[in-house]
C-alpha positions in Angstrom: 0.0 0.0 0.0 1.3 3.5 -0.8 2.1 6.1 1.8 -1.0 8.1 0.9 -3.1 5.0 1.0 -2.0 4.4 4.6 -2.8 7.9 5.6 -6.2 7.9 4.1 -7.2 5.1 6.4 -6.4 7.1 9.5 -8.8 9.2 11.5 -8.2 12.9 11.9 -7.1 12.3 15.5 -4.6 9.8 14.3 -3.2 12.1 11.7 -2.5 14.7 14.5 -1.0 11.9 16.6 1.5 11.4 13.7 2.7 15.0 14.0 3.1 14.7 17.8 5.5 11.8 17.7 8.9 12.1 19.4 11.4 12.2 18.0 9.6 14.3 15.5 9.0 12.7 12.1 11.1 14.1 9.2 9.9 17.0 7.2 8.8 14.8 4.2 6.7 12.6 6.5 5.0 15.7 8.1 4.4 17.0 4.6 2.6 13.8 3.7 0.3 14.3 6.7 -0.4 18.0 5.7 -1.2 16.9 2.2 -3.7 14.4 3.4 -5.3 17.0 5.7 -5.6 19.3 2.7 -7.1 16.6 0.5 -9.8 16.0 3.0 -10.7 19.6 3.8 -9.4 21.6 0.8 -12.8 21.6 -1.1 -14.7 22.8 2.0 -12.2 25.6 2.6 -12.5 26.6 -1.0 -16.3 26.7 -0.8 -16.2 28.8 2.3 -13.7 31.4 0.8 -15.7 31.5 -2.5 -18.7 32.8 -0.6 -16.6 35.7 0.8 -14.3 36.6 -2.1 -15.6 37.0 -5.7 -12.4 37.6 -7.7 -11.0 34.2 -8.9 -7.3 35.3 -8.6 -7.9 36.5 -5.1 -9.8 33.3 -4.2 -6.7 31.3 -5.1 -4.4 33.6 -3.2 -6.6 33.5 0.0 -6.8 29.6 -0.2 -3.0 29.3 -0.5 -2.5 31.8 2.4 -5.0 29.9 4.6 -3.3 26.6 4.1 0.2 28.1 4.5 -1.0 29.6 7.9 -2.5 26.2 8.9 0.6 24.2 8.0 2.9 26.7 9.6 0.9 26.5 12.8 1.1 22.7 12.9 4.8 22.9 12.2 5.3 25.1 15.3 2.7 23.6 17.6 2.3 20.0 16.2 -1.4 19.8 17.0 -4.5 21.9 17.7 -6.6 22.3 20.8 -9.2 19.7 21.9 -11.5 18.5 20.6 -9.1 18.6 17.7 -11.6 18.9 14.9 -9.7 19.9 11.8 -12.7 21.0 9.7 -13.9 23.8 12.0 -10.3 24.7 12.9 -9.4 25.2 9.2 -12.6 27.2 8.8 -11.4 29.5 11.5 -8.0 29.9 9.8 -9.7 30.6 6.5 -12.0 33.1 8.2 -9.0 35.0 9.6 -7.5 35.1 6.1 -10.8 36.4 4.7 -10.9 39.2 7.3 -7.3 40.1 6.5 -8.2 40.2 2.8 -11.1 42.7 3.3 -9.5 44.6 6.1 -9.4 48.3 5.2 -11.5 47.9 2.2 -14.8 49.8 2.1 -16.1 48.6 -1.3 -16.1 45.4 -3.3 -15.9 45.6 -7.1 -19.2 44.8 -8.8 -21.3 44.9 -5.6 -23.5 47.6 -4.1 -22.3 49.8 -1.2 -22.6 48.1 2.1 -22.2 44.6 0.7 -18.7 44.2 2.0 -19.7 45.0 5.5 -22.7 42.7 5.2 -20.4 39.8 4.2 -18.0 40.6 7.0 -20.7 40.4 9.6 -22.7 37.5 8.2 -20.2 34.9 7.0 -21.9 31.6 6.5 -20.7 28.3 7.8 -18.9 25.8 5.6 -21.2 23.3 4.1 -20.2 19.7 4.9 -20.6 18.8 1.3 -21.9 20.0 -2.0 -25.6 21.0 -2.2 -26.8 18.1 -4.4 -29.3 20.3 -6.3 -26.8 23.0 -7.1 -24.2 20.4 -7.9 -26.5 18.7 -10.4 -27.4 22.0 -11.9 -23.7 22.9 -12.4 -23.1 19.5 -14.2 -26.1 20.0 -16.4 -25.5 23.6 -17.4 -21.7 23.9 -17.7 -21.6 22.1 -21.1 -24.0 24.7 -22.4 -21.7 27.5 -21.2 -18.7 25.8 -22.6 -20.3 25.8 -26.1 -20.2 29.6 -26.0 -16.4 29.6 -25.8 -14.1 30.0 -28.8 -12.2 26.9 -30.0 -9.1 27.8 -27.9 -11.2 28.3 -24.8 -13.1 25.0 -25.4 -9.8 23.1 -25.6 -8.5 24.8 -22.4 -11.8 24.0 -20.7 -11.4 20.3 -21.7 -7.8 20.1 -20.4 -8.2 22.1 -17.2 -11.8 21.6 -16.0 -12.8 18.3 -17.5 -9.4 16.5 -17.2 -8.2 18.5 -14.2 -4.6 18.9 -15.6 -2.1 21.2 -14.0 -0.8 24.3 -15.6 2.6 22.7 -16.2 1.1 19.7 -18.0 -1.1 21.9 -20.1 1.8 24.1 -20.9 3.8 21.1 -22.2 0.9 20.0 -24.4 0.2 23.5 -25.8 3.9 24.4 -26.0 3.3 27.6 -23.9 4.9 28.8 -20.7 3.3 27.6 -17.4 2.8 31.2 -16.3 0.9 32.1 -19.4 -1.2 28.9 -19.1 -1.9 29.6 -15.5 -3.2 33.1 -16.2 -5.3 31.7 -19.1 -6.8 29.1 -16.8 -7.8 31.7 -14.2 -9.3 33.9 -16.9 -11.2 30.9 -18.3 -12.7 30.2 -14.9 -13.8 33.8 -14.5 -15.4 33.8 -18.0 -17.2 30.5 -17.5 -18.4 31.6 -14.1 -19.7 34.9 -15.4 -21.5 33.2 -18.3 -22.9 30.5 -16.0 -24.5 33.2 -13.8 -25.8 35.0 -16.8 -27.4 31.8 -18.0 -29.1 31.4 -14.7 -30.3 35.0 -14.8 -31.8 34.6 -18.3 -33.5 31.3 -17.4 -35.0 32.8 -14.3 -38.1 34.9 -13.7 -38.6 37.2 -16.6 -41.1 39.4 -14.9 -38.5 41.0 -12.6 -36.9 43.2 -15.3 -39.0 44.3 -18.3 -35.9 45.4 -20.3 -34.3 42.0 -19.8 -37.5 40.4 -21.0 -37.3 42.5 -24.2 -33.7 41.5 -24.8 -34.5 37.8 -24.4 -37.5 38.0 -26.7 -35.5 39.7 -29.4 -32.8 37.1 -29.1 -35.2 34.2 -29.2 -36.9 35.6 -32.3 -33.6 35.3 -34.2 -31.8 32.4 -32.4 -34.4 30.5 -30.4 -33.7 29.7 -26.8 -30.1 28.8 -27.3 -27.6 30.5 -25.0 -24.9 32.2 -27.1 -21.8 34.3 -26.6 -23.6 37.3 -28.1 -26.5 36.9 -25.7 -24.1 36.8 -22.8 -22.4 40.0 -23.9 -25.7 41.8 -24.5 -27.0 40.9 -21.0 -23.7 41.8 -19.4 -23.9 45.3 -21.1 -27.5 45.5 -19.8 -26.6 45.3 -16.1 -23.2 47.1 -16.3 -22.7 50.4 -14.7 -22.0 52.1 -18.0 -24.8 54.6 -18.8 -24.2 54.1 -22.6 -24.5 50.3 -22.6 -27.0 49.9 -19.7 -27.2 50.4 -16.0 -29.8 48.0 -14.6 -29.6 47.8 -10.8 -32.4 45.2 -10.7 -30.5 42.6 -12.8 -27.2 43.6 -11.2 -28.5 42.9 -7.7 -30.2 39.6 -8.8 -26.9 38.5 -10.4 -25.0 39.2 -7.2 -27.3 37.0 -5.3 -26.9 34.2 -7.9 -23.1 34.6 -7.7 -23.2 34.2 -3.9 -25.7 31.4 -3.7 -24.0 29.3 -6.5 -20.4 29.9 -5.7 -20.0 26.9 -3.2 -21.1 24.5 -6.0 -19.5 26.2 -9.0 -16.1 27.4 -7.7 -14.9 23.9 -6.6 -15.5 22.6 -10.1 -13.8 25.5 -11.9 -10.9 25.7 -9.5 -10.3 22.1 -8.6 -7.0 21.9 -10.4 -6.0 25.3 -9.1 -6.8 24.2 -5.5 -4.3 21.3 -5.9 -1.6 23.6 -7.2 -2.1 26.2 -4.5 -2.0 23.6 -1.8 1.3 22.3 -3.3 2.6 25.9 -3.1 1.5 26.1 0.5 3.3 22.9 1.3 6.4 24.2 -0.5 6.3 27.4 1.5 6.3 25.5 4.8 9.1 23.2 3.6 11.2 26.2 2.5 10.7 27.9 5.9 11.8 24.8 7.8 15.3 25.2 9.3 18.0 22.9 8.0 19.0 20.5 10.9 22.5 21.3 12.2 22.9 18.1 14.3 21.2 15.6 16.4 17.8 16.4 17.7 18.1 16.7 21.5 15.8 14.3 23.4 12.9 16.1 25.1 13.1 16.4 28.9 11.4 13.7 30.9 7.8 14.3 32.0 7.2 15.7 35.5 5.8 13.4 38.1 2.1 12.9 37.9 0.1 15.2 40.2 -1.9 13.8 43.1 -5.6 13.3 42.5 -7.6 13.3 39.3 -6.2 14.9 36.1 -6.7 18.6 35.6 -9.8 19.5 33.5 -7.6 21.2 30.8 -5.5 18.1 30.3 -6.4 16.0 27.3 -8.2 12.8 28.7 -6.7 9.4 28.0 -8.7 7.7 25.2 -10.8 4.7 26.1 -9.3 1.2 25.6 -11.0 0.7 22.2 -9.7 3.9 20.9 -6.2 3.2 22.3 -6.2 -0.1 20.4 -7.1 1.8 17.3 -4.3 4.3 17.8 -1.8 1.5 18.4 -3.0 -0.2 15.2 -2.8 3.1 13.4 0.7 3.6 14.8 1.8 0.5 13.0 0.5 1.8 9.8 2.0 5.3 10.3 5.3 3.6 11.1 5.2 2.2 7.6 5.0 5.7 6.2 7.6 7.1 8.4 10.0 4.2 7.9 9.7 4.3 4.1 10.4 8.1 4.2 12.9 8.3 6.9 14.7 4.9 6.8 18.0 6.6 6.1 17.9 8.7 9.2 18.0 5.7 11.6 20.7 3.3 12.7 19.9 -0.3 13.6 20.6 -1.4 17.2 19.1 -2.0 20.5 19.0 1.7 21.3 18.5 3.2 17.9 19.0 7.0 17.8 18.3 9.4 14.9 21.3 10.1 12.8 22.3 13.7 12.4 21.1 15.1 9.0 24.0 17.1 7.8 23.2 20.6 6.7 25.0 20.2 3.4 23.0 17.0 2.6 19.7 18.9 3.4 20.8 21.8 1.2 21.7 19.5 -1.7 18.3 17.8 -1.5 16.4 21.1 -1.2 18.2 22.7 -4.2 17.9 19.6 -6.3 14.2 19.3 -5.6 13.6 23.0 -6.3 15.5 22.8 -9.6 13.9 19.7 -11.0 10.5 20.9 -9.8 10.8 23.9 -12.2 12.2 21.5 -14.9 13.4 24.3 -17.3 16.0 26.9 -16.8 18.3 29.2 -18.8 21.7 30.4 -17.7 24.8 32.2 -18.7 28.1 30.4 -18.4 31.7 31.7 -18.2 34.2 28.9 -18.0 37.9 29.5 -17.0 40.1 32.6 -17.5 40.1 34.9 -20.4 42.6 33.8 -23.0 42.9 30.3 -21.6 42.8 28.0 -24.7 40.0 26.0 -22.9 38.0 29.2 -22.1 34.4 29.4 -23.4 31.3 31.4 -22.6 27.8 31.8 -23.8 24.3 30.7 -22.9 22.4 27.4 -22.4 19.2 25.9 -21.2 18.5 22.7 -19.2 15.5 20.4 -19.3 15.5 18.5 -16.0 13.5 15.5 -14.6 13.7 14.1 -11.1 15.5 10.8 -12.1 18.6 12.8 -13.1 18.4 12.7 -16.9 19.2 16.2 -18.1 18.8 17.5 -21.7 20.6 20.6 -22.7 20.8 23.2 -25.5 24.1 25.1 -25.5 25.5 28.1 -27.4 29.1 28.5 -26.2 32.5 29.1 -27.7 35.9 30.7 -27.2 35.6 34.4 -27.6 38.4 36.0 -29.6 37.3 39.5 -28.5 36.2 42.7 -30.2 36.7 42.7 -34.0 36.5 38.9 -34.3 33.5 37.0 -35.4 31.7 34.8 -32.8 29.4 32.1 -34.1 29.0 29.4 -31.5 27.4 26.2 -32.6 23.9 25.2 -31.5 24.4 21.9 -29.6 21.5 19.9 -28.2 22.4 17.1 -25.8 19.8 14.4 -25.0 21.2 11.7 -22.9 24.5 10.7 -24.5 23.6 11.9 -28.0 24.7 15.3 -29.3 23.1 17.2 -32.2 25.6 19.8 -33.4 24.4 22.5 -35.8 26.9 25.2 -36.9 25.8 28.8 -36.9 26.9 30.4 -40.1 28.0 34.1 -40.4 25.3 36.6 -41.4 26.8 36.8 -44.9 26.0 33.2 -45.6 23.0 32.2 -47.6 21.7 29.9 -44.8 21.7 30.8 -41.1 22.7 27.3 -40.0 24.8 24.5 -41.4 23.7 20.9 -41.5 23.2 19.1 -38.2 25.6 16.3 -37.3 24.5 13.6 -34.9 27.2 12.4 -32.5 26.3 9.2 -30.7 28.1 8.3 -27.4 28.9 12.0 -27.0 30.8 11.3 -23.7 33.4 9.4 -25.8 34.0 12.4 -28.1 35.5 14.9 -25.7 38.2 15.6 -28.2 35.6 17.3 -30.3 35.6 20.9 -29.0 32.0 21.6 -29.7 30.8 18.4 -28.0 33.2 18.9 -25.1 32.1 22.5 -24.4 28.5 21.4 -24.5 29.1 18.5 -22.1 30.9 20.7 -19.6 28.2 23.4 -19.8 25.5 20.8 -19.1 27.3 19.4 -16.1 28.2 22.9 -14.7 24.6 24.0 -14.6 23.1 20.7 -13.6 21.5 19.9 -10.2 23.8 16.8 -10.0 26.9 19.0 -10.0 25.5 21.3 -7.2 24.4 18.2 -5.2 27.9 16.5 -5.5 29.7 19.7 -4.5 27.5 20.2 -1.4 27.4 16.6 -0.2 31.2 16.4 -0.3 31.7 19.9 1.3 33.9 20.3 4.3 34.0 22.9 5.6 30.4 24.1 4.8 28.6 27.3 5.7 25.1 28.6 5.1 24.2 32.3 5.4 20.5 33.3 5.3 19.5 36.9 4.5 16.1 38.2 3.6 15.1 36.5 0.4 18.4 34.8 -0.3 20.5 31.8 1.0 24.2 31.6 0.4 26.2 28.4 0.6 30.0 28.4 0.7 32.7 25.8 1.3 35.0 23.5 -0.4 35.0 19.9 -1.6 38.0 17.5 -2.1 38.8 17.4 -5.8 39.6 13.7 -5.8 36.3 12.9 -4.2 34.5 14.8 -7.0 36.6 13.1 -9.6 35.6 9.7 -8.3 32.0 10.3 -9.3 31.6 8.6 -12.7 29.2 11.3 -14.0 31.7 14.1 -13.1 35.0 12.4 -13.8 35.4 13.8 -17.3 35.2 17.3 -15.8 37.2 17.1 -12.6 39.8 14.4 -13.3 42.0 16.4 -15.6 42.7 18.8 -12.7 44.2 16.0 -10.5 48.0 16.2 -10.0 49.9 13.2 -8.6 50.7 13.5 -5.0 48.8 16.8 -4.5 45.5 17.0 -2.8 43.4 20.1 -3.5 39.9 21.2 -2.9 37.3 22.9 -5.1 35.9 26.0 -3.5 32.3 27.1 -4.2 29.7 29.8 -3.6 26.0 29.0 -4.3 23.4 31.7 -4.0 19.7 30.8 -4.1 16.4 32.5 -3.4 14.4 31.6 -0.3 12.9 28.7 -2.2 16.3 27.1 -2.9 16.3 28.0 -6.6 19.9 28.9 -7.6 20.7 32.4 -8.9 24.5 32.0 -9.2 27.0 29.2 -8.9 30.7 30.0 -8.7 33.4 27.3 -8.4 37.2 27.6 -8.4 39.5 24.6 -9.2 43.2 25.0 -8.2 45.4 24.8 -11.3 48.9 26.1 -12.0 49.0 27.9 -15.4 52.5 27.3 -16.8 53.8 28.2 -20.2 51.6 31.3 -20.7 52.9 34.4 -18.8 49.5 36.1 -18.7 47.7 33.1 -17.2 50.5 32.4 -14.6 48.9 35.1 -12.4 45.8 33.0 -11.9 46.0 30.2 -9.2 42.8 28.5 -10.3 40.2 28.0 -13.0 37.0 29.9 -12.2 33.5 28.8 -13.5 30.4 31.0 -13.1 26.8 30.0 -13.9 24.1 32.7 -13.7 20.6 31.2 -13.7 17.4 32.9 -15.0 14.0 32.2 -16.6 13.0 29.3 -14.4 10.2 27.1 -15.9 10.1 29.2 -19.1 10.2 28.1 -22.6 9.5 24.7 -24.2 11.0 21.3 -23.5 14.3 20.6 -25.2 13.9 18.2 -28.2 16.0 16.9 -31.0 16.4 19.6 -33.6 14.1 19.6 -36.6 14.9 20.7 -40.1 15.5 23.6 -40.3 16.8 23.8 -36.7 15.4 26.4 -34.3 17.7 27.6 -31.4 16.6 26.2 -28.0 19.4 27.7 -25.9 17.5 30.8 -24.7 18.3 33.9 -26.8 21.2 35.9 -28.1 24.3 36.5 -25.8 24.2 39.7 -24.0 
């Protein structure tokens, strides 16, 4: 059974018991518990917030903030007060976030004066489940609303709302950036919701507004009772506040009531995928804010002697025998989860104690996870000293996946300086195959030469173009950063507002012993001399690297100018995370995939 399957069988009380264990479960195990809590209560929290906030961008923001607050609280306090009912507690957290959202605002876009105060004072309770009548109505009418969308909107509706795909998956399918797709998905939800409520309005009581009745009769005379995009726009103009188009307060008020009454059934359908994405961000926020362990967790002090007499009223009562048996049984199941996740942090023995999680190991894991989570990144690279025969610079992009396979598109070459032409080749590396496409001078009839395919690229390091591309891919890869950090001694982390800086050095021979990195580090080894590679890695607060600088000691002999440099420096400057398309084998004619022209 999977970890999530084990957790789904636990009661809420048992989930909280997981968080209270000593020694405390690892962060990943705690995150699994938080994820299960969000799976159970996320839709109800979304329904509640949707009744208080009408803007779809803001709904998603408030949901994420509410769950971030909840997870952060559990990180600090491990549990909640008795009777430990997560549903009402999460409602309270969401209510606080809604109050914070509206604090200081006196008006709410699209609603009449006083509505904001009314909502603040009369917040409704979260429904335990969907209203079956409203839910059935949503399922029945949404296809009719979808038919009013343009072809692009209908395709996005199918992917996002019907299939429930994430922005990243849709972006890959549509060959667009995840950010662009995310914005389009939110706008789609707003458009569908607006037309859904207009559809309810036009199908309602026609005696309320005579002008609306005239609009509908004129439309039916030409199109029948079909709900169309033109009808939706005409009705929207009718109730807008524009005196030229229309300013019907009667329909506007009726529509506001429809929005508020139907939001708990409609919003969870339209924002189901967005809810999952926002909860994942909340989980990431909590993981990013968790301190990196610096050593062994100290055992908690022993409990005080029990007081005389009955337990205090405020003390949590001991569960009855039947429940205790259930908790013991659940503990065995939870142990499966925690053992699977944290097996590497325990030593076998009669008195097993948690092994210290080194700060550099935690940093390596956090950075690797952050990088592969974004999948795509562009970067500038500057390798070695100016005028070194092996010097090169330029730009590249990486396409990363969690299992370590990294595709790259590079555009690097030795730069002879001002007055000399600089036409780096376009090299695409996919696994151990290289696609090398020369970039011709602007005077040439064709911008690119023919593409040469080099199989077993790692065995062709004598080819300058292939060698530079392989070095570039390794320098920017998460594997390189992870190896440097894991082998670091000494190691130091400095945290400032918005950034983390990791500095230290790693033995050169240890790095060269890694088969994946041997081609890069082994040429620097000198017999009988042990040296270390120094590094500085700067990341944002979410562990996404911004710069990587490493220096490899190397005596430059034979060239007077280079003799002044005691080492070879390498600098990687990251940018454009999760932007662009996945890296693929070049087509004919080839299209550059490395990220743009050199600056």
